[in-house]
Each structure stands twice: as structure tokens, then as C-alpha cells.
N, CA, C, O and the ligand as a Tripos MOL2 file, in Angstrom:
@<TRIPOS>MOLECULE
protein
  249   247    63     0     0
PROTEIN
NO_CHARGES

@<TRIPOS>ATOM
      1 N         -20.6790   96.7950  -55.1340 N.3       1 MET1
      2 CA        -20.1410   95.5880  -55.7540 C.3       1 MET1
      3 C         -20.7790   94.3550  -55.2790 C.2       1 MET1
      4 O         -20.9820   94.1710  -54.0790 O.2       1 MET1
      5 N         -21.0980   93.5130  -56.1760 N.am      2 ALA2
      6 CA        -21.7220   92.2480  -55.8390 C.3       2 ALA2
      7 C         -20.6780   91.3250  -55.2940 C.2       2 ALA2
      8 O         -19.5280   91.3520  -55.7330 O.2       2 ALA2
      9 N         -21.0580   90.5070  -54.3460 N.am      3 ARG3
     10 CA        -20.1560   89.5000  -53.8530 C.3       3 ARG3
     11 C         -19.9200   88.4630  -54.8790 C.2       3 ARG3
     12 O         -20.8530   88.0600  -55.5740 O.2       3 ARG3
     13 N         -18.7110   88.0110  -55.0070 N.am      4 LYS4
     14 CA        -18.4060   86.9540  -56.0640 C.3       4 LYS4
     15 C         -19.1700   85.6920  -55.7020 C.2       4 LYS4
     16 O         -19.1780   85.2330  -54.5600 O.2       4 LYS4
     17 N         -19.8380   85.1330  -56.7720 N.am      5 MET5
     18 CA        -20.5730   84.0320  -56.5640 C.3       5 MET5
     19 C         -19.7490   82.7740  -56.2520 C.2       5 MET5
     20 O         -18.5830   82.7000  -56.6390 O.2       5 MET5
     21 N         -20.3050   81.8340  -55.5930 N.am      6 GLN6
     22 CA        -19.5780   80.5660  -55.2880 C.3       6 GLN6
     23 C         -19.9470   79.5780  -56.3010 C.2       6 GLN6
     24 O         -21.0310   79.6060  -56.8850 O.2       6 GLN6
     25 N         -18.9580   78.6310  -56.5230 N.am      7 VAL7
     26 CA        -19.1590   77.5080  -57.3780 C.3       7 VAL7
     27 C         -19.0510   76.1850  -56.6370 C.2       7 VAL7
     28 O         -18.1330   76.0070  -55.8360 O.2       7 VAL7
     29 N         -19.9000   75.3200  -56.8660 N.am      8 CYS8
     30 CA        -19.7910   73.9860  -56.2830 C.3       8 CYS8
     31 C         -18.7300   73.2380  -56.9110 C.2       8 CYS8
     32 O         -18.7300   73.1150  -58.1360 O.2       8 CYS8
     33 N         -17.7910   72.7070  -56.1690 N.am      9 ARG9
     34 CA        -16.6620   71.9310  -56.6920 C.3       9 ARG9
     35 C         -17.1300   70.5500  -57.2240 C.2       9 ARG9
     36 O         -16.4770   69.8920  -58.0350 O.2       9 ARG9
     37 N         -18.2890   70.1790  -56.7070 N.am     10 ASN10
     38 CA        -18.7510   68.8500  -57.0610 C.3      10 ASN10
     39 C         -19.4710   68.9280  -58.4290 C.2      10 ASN10
     40 O         -19.1940   68.1100  -59.3060 O.2      10 ASN10
     41 N         -20.3550   69.8610  -58.6170 N.am     11 CYS11
     42 CA        -21.1310   69.8730  -59.8780 C.3      11 CYS11
     43 C         -20.8370   71.1140  -60.7120 C.2      11 CYS11
     44 O         -21.4110   71.2330  -61.7950 O.2      11 CYS11
     45 N         -19.9800   72.0520  -60.2870 N.am     12 LYS12
     46 CA        -19.5700   73.2340  -60.9800 C.3      12 LYS12
     47 C         -20.7770   74.2370  -61.2950 C.2      12 LYS12
     48 O         -20.6930   75.0540  -62.2120 O.2      12 LYS12
     49 N         -21.8070   74.1320  -60.5460 N.am     13 ARG13
     50 CA        -22.9440   75.0430  -60.6860 C.3      13 ARG13
     51 C         -22.6800   76.2600  -59.7220 C.2      13 ARG13
     52 O         -21.9310   76.1500  -58.7510 O.2      13 ARG13
     53 N         -23.3260   77.4090  -60.0380 N.am     14 PHE14
     54 CA        -23.2000   78.5770  -59.2790 C.3      14 PHE14
     55 C         -24.2810   78.6310  -58.1890 C.2      14 PHE14
     56 O         -25.4170   78.2020  -58.3930 O.2      14 PHE14
     57 N         -23.8900   79.1750  -57.0200 N.am     15 THR15
     58 CA        -24.8640   79.3630  -55.9930 C.3      15 THR15
     59 C         -24.3920   80.5080  -55.0640 C.2      15 THR15
     60 O         -23.2080   80.8320  -54.9700 O.2      15 THR15
     61 N         -25.4160   81.1050  -54.3740 N.am     16 ASN16
     62 CA        -25.1360   82.0900  -53.3660 C.3      16 ASN16
     63 C         -25.4590   81.4820  -52.0000 C.2      16 ASN16
     64 O         -25.4120   82.1920  -50.9960 O.2      16 ASN16
     65 N         -25.7690   80.2550  -51.9380 N.am     17 GLU17
     66 CA        -26.0910   79.6420  -50.6650 C.3      17 GLU17
     67 C         -24.8360   78.9960  -50.0780 C.2      17 GLU17
     68 O         -23.8020   78.9120  -50.7400 O.2      17 GLU17
     69 N         -24.9420   78.5310  -48.7970 N.am     18 LYS18
     70 CA        -23.8710   77.8530  -48.1240 C.3      18 LYS18
     71 C         -23.7340   76.4280  -48.5690 C.2      18 LYS18
     72 O         -22.6660   75.8240  -48.4690 O.2      18 LYS18
     73 N         -24.8870   75.8650  -49.0910 N.am     19 VAL19
     74 CA        -24.9590   74.5090  -49.5410 C.3      19 VAL19
     75 C         -25.4740   74.5630  -51.0210 C.2      19 VAL19
     76 O         -26.3840   75.3080  -51.3840 O.2      19 VAL19
     77 N         -24.8240   73.7330  -51.8020 N.am     20 CYS20
     78 CA        -25.2530   73.6820  -53.2270 C.3      20 CYS20
     79 C         -26.6500   73.1680  -53.3700 C.2      20 CYS20
     80 O         -26.9460   72.0500  -52.9470 O.2      20 CYS20
     81 N         -27.5760   74.0040  -53.9930 N.am     21 PRO21
     82 CA        -28.9600   73.6100  -54.0210 C.3      21 PRO21
     83 C         -29.2240   72.4280  -55.0570 C.2      21 PRO21
     84 O         -30.3180   71.8690  -55.1360 O.2      21 PRO21
     85 N         -28.1570   72.1090  -55.8210 N.am     22 PHE22
     86 CA        -28.3450   71.0580  -56.8480 C.3      22 PHE22
     87 C         -27.9230   69.6580  -56.3250 C.2      22 PHE22
     88 O         -28.6240   68.6590  -56.4850 O.2      22 PHE22
     89 N         -26.7170   69.6610  -55.6860 N.am     23 CYS23
     90 CA        -26.1910   68.3010  -55.2050 C.3      23 CYS23
     91 C         -26.0530   68.2560  -53.7410 C.2      23 CYS23
     92 O         -25.6200   67.2350  -53.2080 O.2      23 CYS23
     93 N         -26.4040   69.3330  -53.0210 N.am     24 LYS24
     94 CA        -26.3760   69.3980  -51.5820 C.3      24 LYS24
     95 C         -24.9740   69.3760  -50.9920 C.2      24 LYS24
     96 O         -24.8030   69.1350  -49.7970 O.2      24 LYS24
     97 N         -23.9920   69.6200  -51.8100 N.am     25 SER25
     98 CA        -22.5710   69.6240  -51.3940 C.3      25 SER25
     99 C         -22.2740   70.9220  -50.6950 C.2      25 SER25
    100 O         -22.8090   71.9620  -51.0800 O.2      25 SER25
    101 N         -21.4220   70.8960  -49.6610 N.am     26 THR26
    102 CA        -20.9100   72.2040  -49.0840 C.3      26 THR26
    103 C         -19.5120   72.5020  -49.4960 C.2      26 THR26
    104 O         -18.8420   73.3800  -48.9520 O.2      26 THR26
    105 N         -19.0620   71.7080  -50.5240 N.am     27 ASN27
    106 CA        -17.7040   71.9290  -51.0870 C.3      27 ASN27
    107 C         -17.7510   72.9730  -52.1010 C.2      27 ASN27
    108 O         -17.7690   72.6530  -53.2890 O.2      27 ASN27
    109 N         -17.7760   74.3010  -51.7090 N.am     28 LEU28
    110 CA        -17.9430   75.4600  -52.5630 C.3      28 LEU28
    111 C         -16.6300   76.2590  -52.6390 C.2      28 LEU28
    112 O         -15.8160   76.2550  -51.7160 O.2      28 LEU28
    113 N         -16.4640   76.9440  -53.7820 N.am     29 SER29
    114 CA        -15.2390   77.6890  -53.9960 C.3      29 SER29
    115 C         -15.5820   79.0890  -54.5870 C.2      29 SER29
    116 O         -16.5320   79.2080  -55.3600 O.2      29 SER29
    117 N         -14.8300   80.1190  -54.2340 N.am     30 THR30
    118 CA        -15.0250   81.4210  -54.9440 C.3      30 THR30
    119 C         -13.9360   81.6640  -55.8780 C.2      30 THR30
    120 O         -13.9370   82.7090  -56.5280 O.2      30 THR30
    121 N         -12.9360   80.7370  -56.0210 N.am     31 SER31
    122 CA        -11.8850   80.9150  -57.0060 C.3      31 SER31
    123 C         -12.2100   80.0670  -58.2140 C.2      31 SER31
    124 O         -11.7190   78.9500  -58.3800 O.2      31 SER31
    125 N         -13.0420   80.6300  -59.0380 N.am     32 TRP32
    126 CA        -13.4520   79.9570  -60.2880 C.3      32 TRP32
    127 C         -13.0560   80.8580  -61.4570 C.2      32 TRP32
    128 O         -12.7870   82.0470  -61.2830 O.2      32 TRP32
    129 N         -13.0260   80.2690  -62.6400 N.am     33 LYS33
    130 CA        -12.7480   81.0350  -63.8400 C.3      33 LYS33
    131 C         -13.6860   80.6470  -64.9300 C.2      33 LYS33
    132 O         -13.9220   79.4600  -65.1540 O.2      33 LYS33
    133 N         -14.2380   81.6350  -65.6310 N.am     34 GLY34
    134 CA        -15.0860   81.3380  -66.7730 C.3      34 GLY34
    135 C         -16.4900   80.8690  -66.3890 C.2      34 GLY34
    136 O         -16.6960   80.0880  -65.4600 O.2      34 GLY34
    137 N         -17.4160   81.3830  -67.1410 N.am     35 MET35
    138 CA        -18.8250   80.9540  -66.9370 C.3      35 MET35
    139 C         -19.4110   80.4800  -68.2330 C.2      35 MET35
    140 O         -19.3170   81.1760  -69.2430 O.2      35 MET35
    141 N         -19.9840   79.3740  -68.2340 N.am     36 VAL36
    142 CA        -20.5560   78.8700  -69.4940 C.3      36 VAL36
    143 C         -22.0080   78.4680  -69.2750 C.2      36 VAL36
    144 O         -22.3710   77.8080  -68.3020 O.2      36 VAL36
    145 N         -22.8540   78.9260  -70.2810 N.am     37 LEU37
    146 CA        -24.2650   78.6140  -70.1320 C.3      37 LEU37
    147 C         -24.5290   77.3690  -71.0390 C.2      37 LEU37
    148 O         -24.4160   77.4920  -72.2590 O.2      37 LEU37
    149 N         -24.8630   76.2180  -70.5010 N.am     38 ILE38
    150 CA        -25.1670   75.0570  -71.2230 C.3      38 ILE38
    151 C         -26.6930   75.0390  -71.5490 C.2      38 ILE38
    152 O         -27.5440   74.9420  -70.6640 O.2      38 ILE38
    153 N         -26.9610   75.1320  -72.7780 N.am     39 LEU39
    154 CA        -28.3640   75.1230  -73.2670 C.3      39 LEU39
    155 C         -28.7840   73.6960  -73.6740 C.2      39 LEU39
    156 O         -29.9030   73.2380  -73.4460 O.2      39 LEU39
    157 N         -27.8180   73.0510  -74.2790 N.am     40 ASP40
    158 CA        -28.0770   71.6650  -74.7890 C.3      40 ASP40
    159 C         -27.1550   70.6680  -74.0600 C.2      40 ASP40
    160 O         -25.9470   70.6640  -74.2980 O.2      40 ASP40
    161 N         -27.7180   69.8210  -73.1700 N.am     41 PRO41
    162 CA        -26.9620   68.8320  -72.4740 C.3      41 PRO41
    163 C         -26.2450   67.8870  -73.3320 C.2      41 PRO41
    164 O         -25.3400   67.2010  -72.8570 O.2      41 PRO41
    165 N         -26.5960   67.8010  -74.5900 N.am     42 ASN42
    166 CA        -26.0300   66.7820  -75.5060 C.3      42 ASN42
    167 C         -24.9210   67.3980  -76.3780 C.2      42 ASN42
    168 O         -24.3630   66.7610  -77.2710 O.2      42 ASN42
    169 N         -24.6450   68.6360  -76.0770 N.am     43 SER43
    170 CA        -23.6050   69.3720  -76.8270 C.3      43 SER43
    171 C         -22.1790   68.9160  -76.5150 C.2      43 SER43
    172 O         -21.9690   68.2850  -75.4800 O.2      43 SER43
    173 N         -21.2070   69.2040  -77.3520 N.am     44 GLU44
    174 CA        -19.8330   68.8370  -77.1300 C.3      44 GLU44
    175 C         -19.3030   69.4690  -75.8120 C.2      44 GLU44
    176 O         -18.6250   68.7940  -75.0380 O.2      44 GLU44
    177 N         -19.6160   70.7710  -75.5580 N.am     45 ILE45
    178 CA        -19.1550   71.4480  -74.3420 C.3      45 ILE45
    179 C         -19.7040   70.7890  -73.1120 C.2      45 ILE45
    180 O         -18.9910   70.6420  -72.1200 O.2      45 ILE45
    181 N         -20.9300   70.3940  -73.1480 N.am     46 ALA46
    182 CA        -21.5400   69.6960  -72.0210 C.3      46 ALA46
    183 C         -20.7690   68.3420  -71.7370 C.2      46 ALA46
    184 O         -20.5840   67.9450  -70.5870 O.2      46 ALA46
    185 N         -20.3600   67.7030  -72.7830 N.am     47 LYS47
    186 CA        -19.6510   66.3900  -72.5890 C.3      47 LYS47
    187 C         -18.2470   66.7140  -71.9560 C.2      47 LYS47
    188 O         -17.7550   66.0290  -71.0590 O.2      47 LYS47
    189 N         -17.6380   67.8420  -72.5160 N.am     48 VAL48
    190 CA        -16.3110   68.1540  -71.9740 C.3      48 VAL48
    191 C         -16.4010   68.4450  -70.4600 C.2      48 VAL48
    192 O         -15.5460   68.0510  -69.6660 O.2      48 VAL48
    193 N         -17.4800   69.1540  -70.1140 N.am     49 LEU49
    194 CA        -17.6850   69.5420  -68.7190 C.3      49 LEU49
    195 C         -18.2790   68.4360  -67.8860 C.2      49 LEU49
    196 O         -18.3780   68.5450  -66.6640 O.2      49 LEU49
    197 N         -18.6750   67.3650  -68.5560 N.am     50 LYS50
    198 CA        -19.3090   66.2740  -67.8740 C.3      50 LYS50
    199 C         -20.6490   66.6540  -67.1490 C.2      50 LYS50
    200 O         -20.9190   66.2290  -66.0260 O.2      50 LYS50
    201 N         -21.4120   67.4270  -67.8200 N.am     51 VAL51
    202 CA        -22.6910   67.8510  -67.2890 C.3      51 VAL51
    203 C         -23.7960   67.2020  -68.0550 C.2      51 VAL51
    204 O         -23.6110   66.9510  -69.2460 O.2      51 VAL51
    205 N         -24.9750   66.8980  -67.4540 N.am     52 ASN52
    206 CA        -26.0430   66.2970  -68.2240 C.3      52 ASN52
    207 C         -27.3720   67.0530  -67.9420 C.2      52 ASN52
    208 O         -28.4620   66.4960  -68.0730 O.2      52 ASN52
    209 N         -27.2310   68.3710  -67.5410 N.am     53 GLU53
    210 CA        -28.4090   69.2030  -67.3300 C.3      53 GLU53
    211 C         -28.0630   70.5640  -67.8670 C.2      53 GLU53
    212 O         -26.9180   71.0010  -67.7560 O.2      53 GLU53
    213 N         -29.0830   71.2830  -68.4800 N.am     54 ALA54
    214 CA        -28.8550   72.6220  -68.8920 C.3      54 ALA54
    215 C         -28.7010   73.4790  -67.6640 C.2      54 ALA54
    216 O         -29.2610   73.1900  -66.6070 O.2      54 ALA54
    217 N         -27.9020   74.5820  -67.8220 N.am     55 GLY55
    218 CA        -27.7000   75.4700  -66.7210 C.3      55 GLY55
    219 C         -26.4470   76.2410  -66.8530 C.2      55 GLY55
    220 O         -25.8200   76.1740  -67.9110 O.2      55 GLY55
    221 N         -26.0100   76.9960  -65.8310 N.am     56 LYS56
    222 CA        -24.8540   77.7860  -65.8320 C.3      56 LYS56
    223 C         -23.7540   77.0560  -65.0530 C.2      56 LYS56
    224 O         -23.9670   76.6200  -63.9220 O.2      56 LYS56
    225 N         -22.6150   76.9330  -65.6540 N.am     57 TYR57
    226 CA        -21.4390   76.2060  -65.0520 C.3      57 TYR57
    227 C         -20.2080   76.9990  -65.1080 C.2      57 TYR57
    228 O         -20.0720   77.8300  -66.0060 O.2      57 TYR57
    229 N         -19.2810   76.8110  -64.2070 N.am     58 ALA58
    230 CA        -17.9630   77.3200  -64.1770 C.3      58 ALA58
    231 C         -17.0530   76.4410  -65.0570 C.2      58 ALA58
    232 O         -17.1670   75.2160  -65.0280 O.2      58 ALA58
    233 N         -16.1740   77.0470  -65.8190 N.am     59 LEU59
    234 CA        -15.2220   76.1950  -66.6010 C.3      59 LEU59
    235 C         -14.1150   75.6060  -65.7780 C.2      59 LEU59
    236 O         -13.6750   74.4800  -66.0100 O.2      59 LEU59
    237 N         -13.6440   76.4170  -64.7620 N.am     60 TYR60
    238 CA        -12.5540   75.9840  -63.8710 C.3      60 TYR60
    239 C         -12.9380   76.3440  -62.4570 C.2      60 TYR60
    240 O         -13.3740   77.4690  -62.2140 O.2      60 TYR60
    241 N         -12.8000   75.4730  -61.5550 N.am     61 VAL61
    242 CA        -13.0210   75.6660  -60.1260 C.3      61 VAL61
    243 C         -11.7110   75.3980  -59.3970 C.2      61 VAL61
    244 O         -11.1890   74.2860  -59.4680 O.2      61 VAL61
    245 N         -11.1450   76.4330  -58.6680 N.am     62 GLY62
    246 CA         -9.9450   76.2310  -57.9540 C.3      62 GLY62
    247 C         -10.1640   75.6230  -56.5520 C.2      62 GLY62
    248 O          -9.2000   75.3940  -55.8210 O.2      62 GLY62
    249 ZN        -23.2640   70.9830  -56.5180 Zn       63 ZN63
@<TRIPOS>BOND
     1     1     2 1
     2     2     3 1
     3     3     4 2
     4     3     5 am
     5     5     6 1
     6     6     7 1
     7     7     8 2
     8     7     9 am
     9     9    10 1
    10    10    11 1
    11    11    12 2
    12    11    13 am
    13    13    14 1
    14    14    15 1
    15    15    16 2
    16    15    17 am
    17    17    18 1
    18    18    19 1
    19    19    20 2
    20    19    21 am
    21    21    22 1
    22    22    23 1
    23    23    24 2
    24    23    25 am
    25    25    26 1
    26    26    27 1
    27    27    28 2
    28    27    29 am
    29    29    30 1
    30    30    31 1
    31    31    32 2
    32    31    33 am
    33    33    34 1
    34    34    35 1
    35    35    36 2
    36    35    37 am
    37    37    38 1
    38    38    39 1
    39    39    40 2
    40    39    41 am
    41    41    42 1
    42    42    43 1
    43    43    44 2
    44    43    45 am
    45    45    46 1
    46    46    47 1
    47    47    48 2
    48    47    49 am
    49    49    50 1
    50    50    51 1
    51    51    52 2
    52    51    53 am
    53    53    54 1
    54    54    55 1
    55    55    56 2
    56    55    57 am
    57    57    58 1
    58    58    59 1
    59    59    60 2
    60    59    61 am
    61    61    62 1
    62    62    63 1
    63    63    64 2
    64    63    65 am
    65    65    66 1
    66    66    67 1
    67    67    68 2
    68    67    69 am
    69    69    70 1
    70    70    71 1
    71    71    72 2
    72    71    73 am
    73    73    74 1
    74    74    75 1
    75    75    76 2
    76    75    77 am
    77    77    78 1
    78    78    79 1
    79    79    80 2
    80    79    81 am
    81    81    82 1
    82    82    83 1
    83    83    84 2
    84    83    85 am
    85    85    86 1
    86    86    87 1
    87    87    88 2
    88    87    89 am
    89    89    90 1
    90    90    91 1
    91    91    92 2
    92    91    93 am
    93    93    94 1
    94    94    95 1
    95    95    96 2
    96    95    97 am
    97    97    98 1
    98    98    99 1
    99    99   100 2
   100    99   101 am
   101   101   102 1
   102   102   103 1
   103   103   104 2
   104   103   105 am
   105   105   106 1
   106   106   107 1
   107   107   108 2
   108   107   109 am
   109   109   110 1
   110   110   111 1
   111   111   112 2
   112   111   113 am
   113   113   114 1
   114   114   115 1
   115   115   116 2
   116   115   117 am
   117   117   118 1
   118   118   119 1
   119   119   120 2
   120   119   121 am
   121   121   122 1
   122   122   123 1
   123   123   124 2
   124   123   125 am
   125   125   126 1
   126   126   127 1
   127   127   128 2
   128   127   129 am
   129   129   130 1
   130   130   131 1
   131   131   132 2
   132   131   133 am
   133   133   134 1
   134   134   135 1
   135   135   136 2
   136   135   137 am
   137   137   138 1
   138   138   139 1
   139   139   140 2
   140   139   141 am
   141   141   142 1
   142   142   143 1
   143   143   144 2
   144   143   145 am
   145   145   146 1
   146   146   147 1
   147   147   148 2
   148   147   149 am
   149   149   150 1
   150   150   151 1
   151   151   152 2
   152   151   153 am
   153   153   154 1
   154   154   155 1
   155   155   156 2
   156   155   157 am
   157   157   158 1
   158   158   159 1
   159   159   160 2
   160   159   161 am
   161   161   162 1
   162   162   163 1
   163   163   164 2
   164   163   165 am
   165   165   166 1
   166   166   167 1
   167   167   168 2
   168   167   169 am
   169   169   170 1
   170   170   171 1
   171   171   172 2
   172   171   173 am
   173   173   174 1
   174   174   175 1
   175   175   176 2
   176   175   177 am
   177   177   178 1
   178   178   179 1
   179   179   180 2
   180   179   181 am
   181   181   182 1
   182   182   183 1
   183   183   184 2
   184   183   185 am
   185   185   186 1
   186   186   187 1
   187   187   188 2
   188   187   189 am
   189   189   190 1
   190   190   191 1
   191   191   192 2
   192   191   193 am
   193   193   194 1
   194   194   195 1
   195   195   196 2
   196   195   197 am
   197   197   198 1
   198   198   199 1
   199   199   200 2
   200   199   201 am
   201   201   202 1
   202   202   203 1
   203   203   204 2
   204   203   205 am
   205   205   206 1
   206   206   207 1
   207   207   208 2
   208   207   209 am
   209   209   210 1
   210   210   211 1
   211   211   212 2
   212   211   213 am
   213   213   214 1
   214   214   215 1
   215   215   216 2
   216   215   217 am
   217   217   218 1
   218   218   219 1
   219   219   220 2
   220   219   221 am
   221   221   222 1
   222   222   223 1
   223   223   224 2
   224   223   225 am
   225   225   226 1
   226   226   227 1
   227   227   228 2
   228   227   229 am
   229   229   230 1
   230   230   231 1
   231   231   232 2
   232   231   233 am
   233   233   234 1
   234   234   235 1
   235   235   236 2
   236   235   237 am
   237   237   238 1
   238   238   239 1
   239   239   240 2
   240   239   241 am
   241   241   242 1
   242   242   243 1
   243   243   244 2
   244   243   245 am
   245   245   246 1
   246   246   247 1
   247   247   248 2
@<TRIPOS>SUBSTRUCTURE
     1 MET1         2 RESIDUE 1 A MET
     2 ALA2         6 RESIDUE 1 A ALA
     3 ARG3        10 RESIDUE 1 A ARG
     4 LYS4        14 RESIDUE 1 A LYS
     5 MET5        18 RESIDUE 1 A MET
     6 GLN6        22 RESIDUE 1 A GLN
     7 VAL7        26 RESIDUE 1 A VAL
     8 CYS8        30 RESIDUE 1 A CYS
     9 ARG9        34 RESIDUE 1 A ARG
    10 ASN10       38 RESIDUE 1 A ASN
    11 CYS11       42 RESIDUE 1 A CYS
    12 LYS12       46 RESIDUE 1 A LYS
    13 ARG13       50 RESIDUE 1 A ARG
    14 PHE14       54 RESIDUE 1 A PHE
    15 THR15       58 RESIDUE 1 A THR
    16 ASN16       62 RESIDUE 1 A ASN
    17 GLU17       66 RESIDUE 1 A GLU
    18 LYS18       70 RESIDUE 1 A LYS
    19 VAL19       74 RESIDUE 1 A VAL
    20 CYS20       78 RESIDUE 1 A CYS
    21 PRO21       82 RESIDUE 1 A PRO
    22 PHE22       86 RESIDUE 1 A PHE
    23 CYS23       90 RESIDUE 1 A CYS
    24 LYS24       94 RESIDUE 1 A LYS
    25 SER25       98 RESIDUE 1 A SER
    26 THR26      102 RESIDUE 1 A THR
    27 ASN27      106 RESIDUE 1 A ASN
    28 LEU28      110 RESIDUE 1 A LEU
    29 SER29      114 RESIDUE 1 A SER
    30 THR30      118 RESIDUE 1 A THR
    31 SER31      122 RESIDUE 1 A SER
    32 TRP32      126 RESIDUE 1 A TRP
    33 LYS33      130 RESIDUE 1 A LYS
    34 GLY34      134 RESIDUE 1 A GLY
    35 MET35      138 RESIDUE 1 A MET
    36 VAL36      142 RESIDUE 1 A VAL
    37 LEU37      146 RESIDUE 1 A LEU
    38 ILE38      150 RESIDUE 1 A ILE
    39 LEU39      154 RESIDUE 1 A LEU
    40 ASP40      158 RESIDUE 1 A ASP
    41 PRO41      162 RESIDUE 1 A PRO
    42 ASN42      166 RESIDUE 1 A ASN
    43 SER43      170 RESIDUE 1 A SER
    44 GLU44      174 RESIDUE 1 A GLU
    45 ILE45      178 RESIDUE 1 A ILE
    46 ALA46      182 RESIDUE 1 A ALA
    47 LYS47      186 RESIDUE 1 A LYS
    48 VAL48      190 RESIDUE 1 A VAL
    49 LEU49      194 RESIDUE 1 A LEU
    50 LYS50      198 RESIDUE 1 A LYS
    51 VAL51      202 RESIDUE 1 A VAL
    52 ASN52      206 RESIDUE 1 A ASN
    53 GLU53      210 RESIDUE 1 A GLU
    54 ALA54      214 RESIDUE 1 A ALA
    55 GLY55      218 RESIDUE 1 A GLY
    56 LYS56      222 RESIDUE 1 A LYS
    57 TYR57      226 RESIDUE 1 A TYR
    58 ALA58      230 RESIDUE 1 A ALA
    59 LEU59      234 RESIDUE 1 A LEU
    60 TYR60      238 RESIDUE 1 A TYR
    61 VAL61      242 RESIDUE 1 A VAL
    62 GLY62      246 RESIDUE 1 A GLY
    63 ZN63       249 GROUP 0 **** ****
């Protein structure tokens, strides 16, 4: 079984590192729900998630 991936509470991106490689935050969580792939940073879902870069994001981070 693969270890559950961590999600950065700051930018909601996935990482397996101890530090978020995107925003350098160490505020990571394994209690997240939903995974969404943002292909278009100008899409409605990107606005809802407040992201401005394409990538994989968690919908909810506990
Ligand atoms: Zn981050």
C-alpha cells in the first residue's frame, strides 16, 4: 500500500516531501479529501480553489 500523500495547507498542492516544494511551507496534512487536476488556471474551479497555476490540488485539507 502506498503511503497517503500529504497536502500543503498553504497552497493545497500534493507532496511526498517534508517541505512543500512549491511554497516551501512545512504546514502539511494527510487528512485531505478529493483531488482535482487544474488544467486551466482561468477556469471557474481554479477561481473557487484560489489557484493560479495548473497542477494537482486537494479540494479540502483538514
Ligand atoms: Zn505549498
